[in-house]
C-alpha positions in Angstrom: 0.0 0.0 0.0 1.3 3.4 -1.0 1.8 6.1 1.8 1.2 9.8 1.2 1.5 12.8 3.5 -0.7 15.8 2.8 -0.6 19.5 3.8 -3.6 20.9 5.6 -2.6 24.5 5.0 -4.6 24.7 1.7 -8.1 26.1 2.2 -9.6 23.8 -0.3 -8.1 20.7 -1.9 -9.1 17.6 -3.9 -7.0 14.5 -3.6 -7.6 11.8 -6.3 -7.0 8.3 -5.0 -6.1 5.9 -7.9 -4.4 3.2 -5.9 -4.5 1.6 -2.5 -3.1 4.3 -0.2 -2.5 5.3 3.4 -2.8 9.1 3.8 -1.5 11.0 6.8 -1.9 14.6 7.8 -0.7 16.5 10.8 -1.5 20.0 11.9 0.1 21.8 14.9 -1.6 25.1 15.8 0.0 27.5 18.3 -1.0 30.8 19.9 -3.9 32.4 18.0 -3.5 30.5 14.8 -6.6 29.4 12.9 -7.0 27.0 10.1 -10.0 26.4 7.9 -9.7 23.5 5.4 -12.0 21.6 3.1 -10.5 18.4 1.7 -12.3 16.1 -0.7 -10.9 12.6 -1.3 -12.1 11.2 -4.6 -11.9 7.4 -5.4 -12.3 6.7 -9.1 -10.9 3.2 -9.6 -12.3 -0.2 -8.5 -10.9 -2.4 -5.7 -9.0 0.3 -3.8 -8.4 0.5 -0.1 -7.5 3.8 1.5 -7.0 4.8 5.1 -6.9 8.5 5.8 -5.7 9.8 9.2 -5.7 13.5 10.1 -4.2 14.4 13.5 -4.0 17.8 15.2 -2.3 19.3 18.2 -3.7 22.7 19.3 -2.0 24.9 21.8 -3.2 28.0 23.6 -6.1 29.6 21.6 -5.4 27.8 18.3 -8.4 26.7 16.3 -9.1 24.2 13.6 -12.1 23.9 11.3 -11.8 21.0 8.9 -14.3 19.3 6.6 -13.4 16.0 5.1 -15.4 14.4 2.4 -15.1 10.9 0.9 -16.3 10.6 -2.7 -16.6 7.2 -4.3 -17.3 7.4 -8.0 -19.7 5.0 -9.7 -16.8 3.1 -11.4 -15.0 2.7 -8.0 -16.8 -0.6 -7.1 -15.5 -2.5 -4.1 -13.7 0.5 -2.6 -12.9 0.2 1.1 -12.1 3.6 2.7 -11.9 5.1 6.1 -11.4 8.7 7.3 -10.4 9.4 10.8 -10.1 13.0 12.1 
């Protein structure tokens, strides 16, 4: 299984998943930092397994607002995916 690290700093992003993949993301917020992020994970091939793990550490008054969406296209039959924030 392929491993990929992603950057949460983008306000909106779409990640196409074409092979079995582990995706990891880490965000560390400090002081008064604030992050708003929308991430869409699109599966468009059959028989793919993906595990998506997003972890955060927030200090002081840091804030995080994240939306994660899993999209499984019609042609992506037998997809097995999991998103954990």
